[in-house]
C-alpha positions as CSV (number, residue, x, y, z in Angstrom):
1,M,-8.9,4.5,-1.5
2,V,-7.0,5.1,1.7
3,R,-5.7,8.6,1.9
4,P,-3.2,9.3,4.7
5,N,-3.5,12.5,6.6
6,P,-1.4,15.5,5.4
7,T,1.4,14.6,7.8
8,G,1.4,10.9,6.9
9,Y,0.9,9.9,10.5
10,A,-2.1,9.2,12.7
11,P,-2.4,10.8,16.2
12,G,-0.3,9.0,18.8
13,M,2.1,7.4,16.3
14,D,5.8,6.7,17.2
15,E,7.4,9.3,15.0
16,P,5.3,12.4,14.7
17,D,8.2,14.6,13.6
18,R,9.1,12.4,10.7
19,P,8.0,13.8,7.2
20,A,5.1,12.2,5.4
21,A,5.9,8.8,3.8
22,E,6.5,8.8,0.1
23,R,4.6,6.6,-2.3
24,R,7.1,4.1,-3.9
25,L,7.0,1.4,-6.5
26,A,7.0,-1.9,-4.8
27,L,6.3,-4.3,-7.6
28,R,5.7,-4.4,-11.3
29,V,4.5,-7.4,-13.4
30,V,3.1,-8.2,-16.8
31,T,-0.1,-10.1,-16.8
32,R,-0.3,-13.4,-18.6
33,P,-3.0,-15.8,-19.9
34,P,-2.8,-18.3,-17.1
35,D,-3.9,-15.5,-14.7
36,T,-7.3,-15.0,-16.4
37,N,-10.8,-16.0,-15.4
38,H,-13.6,-17.3,-17.7
39,Y,-14.3,-13.7,-18.7
40,G,-10.8,-13.2,-20.1
41,T,-9.8,-10.7,-17.4
42,I,-7.2,-11.2,-14.6
43,F,-8.6,-13.0,-11.5
44,G,-9.1,-10.7,-8.5
45,G,-7.2,-13.3,-6.4
46,V,-4.1,-12.8,-8.6
47,I,-4.3,-9.0,-7.9
48,M,-4.8,-9.7,-4.2
49,S,-1.7,-11.9,-4.2
50,L,0.3,-9.1,-5.8
51,I,-1.1,-6.7,-3.2
52,D,0.1,-9.0,-0.4
53,Q,3.6,-9.3,-2.0
54,A,3.8,-5.5,-2.4
55,G,2.9,-5.1,1.3
56,F,5.7,-7.4,2.2
57,V,8.2,-5.6,0.0
58,H,7.3,-2.3,1.6
59,A,7.5,-3.7,5.1
60,R,11.0,-5.1,4.5
61,T,12.2,-1.6,3.8
62,L,11.3,-0.8,7.4
63,G,13.0,-3.8,9.0
64,Q,14.8,-6.9,8.0
65,H,12.4,-9.4,9.7
66,R,9.9,-12.0,8.9
67,W,6.7,-10.1,8.0
68,V,3.2,-11.6,8.0
69,T,0.0,-10.1,6.8
70,A,-2.3,-9.6,9.8
71,A,-5.2,-7.9,7.9
72,I,-6.2,-6.7,4.5
73,D,-8.8,-4.0,4.8
74,R,-11.2,-2.9,2.0
75,V,-9.8,-4.2,-1.3
76,E,-11.5,-2.0,-3.9
77,F,-11.6,-3.3,-7.5
78,K,-12.2,-0.2,-9.7
79,Q,-11.5,-1.6,-13.2
80,A,-10.6,-4.9,-14.9
81,V,-7.1,-5.9,-15.6
82,Y,-6.4,-7.6,-19.0
83,V,-3.7,-9.9,-20.4
84,G,-0.7,-7.9,-21.4
85,D,-1.3,-5.1,-19.0
86,I,1.7,-4.0,-17.0
87,V,0.6,-3.8,-13.4
88,S,2.4,-1.5,-11.0
89,L,1.8,-1.6,-7.3
90,H,2.7,1.5,-5.3
91,T,2.9,1.5,-1.6
92,Q,3.0,4.1,1.2
93,T,3.2,3.8,5.0
94,V,-0.1,5.0,6.5
95,R,0.8,4.3,10.1
96,T,3.3,2.5,12.3
97,G,3.1,0.8,15.7
98,T,5.6,-1.1,17.7
99,T,5.4,-4.4,15.8
100,S,3.2,-3.5,12.8
101,V,2.9,-1.2,9.9
102,T,-0.2,-0.2,7.9
103,V,0.5,0.0,4.2
104,A,-1.7,1.6,1.5
105,V,-1.3,-0.2,-1.8
106,E,-2.5,1.4,-5.1
107,V,-2.6,-0.8,-8.2
108,E,-2.4,0.7,-11.7
109,A,-2.5,-1.0,-15.0
110,E,-0.7,0.2,-18.1
111,R,-2.8,-0.8,-21.0
112,T,-1.3,-2.0,-24.3
113,N,-2.2,1.4,-25.7
114,G,0.1,3.0,-23.1
115,R,-2.7,4.5,-21.0
116,C,-2.3,4.0,-17.3
117,V,-5.5,3.5,-15.2
118,P,-6.1,2.9,-11.4
119,V,-7.5,-0.6,-11.0
120,T,-7.4,-1.6,-7.3
121,S,-6.5,-0.2,-3.9
122,A,-6.2,-1.8,-0.5
123,T,-4.8,-1.3,3.0
124,L,-2.7,-4.0,4.7
125,T,-1.4,-4.4,8.3
126,M,1.9,-6.2,8.3
127,V,3.4,-7.5,11.5
128,A,7.1,-8.4,12.2
129,V,7.5,-11.8,13.8
130,D,10.3,-14.0,15.2
131,G,11.0,-17.5,14.1
132,D,8.1,-18.8,16.3
133,G,5.6,-16.4,14.8
134,R,5.5,-14.1,17.8
135,P,5.3,-10.3,17.1
136,I,8.6,-8.4,17.6
137,P,9.4,-4.7,17.5
138,F,10.1,-4.0,13.8
139,R,12.7,-1.4,14.7
140,S,14.8,-4.1,16.4
141,P,18.0,-5.5,14.8
142,P,17.5,-7.7,11.8
143,S,16.0,-11.1,12.6
144,V,16.4,-13.0,9.3
């Protein structure tokens, strides 16, 4: 699990005086039978797709641009996800650069019995790009 430093910013970041980023709900979905593997649990690739979408949703809050995933670092599957679980993806800014943002994603599953358990975590690097796919400063005026 990625744990940001207490300030929420790494050394040398653009905005050291800004308070630590808050964890926010980026996405929430109900799992369905078509998402299962031959063991009856949700495919890891389905969860990875949701993580990618959550990273995009988070990045869009920082700038109205085209955002692409440049890297996904250390996806850690902790527990299985089952049909009928409500999966919540929480995001938090770990670090920012000029054209990119590093986003921590924590995935939790609310079981049919109401219990909520952590199931997956990952870190993504999202990059703002122009119409030709070239990186642009994400603090620039909206580009979409």
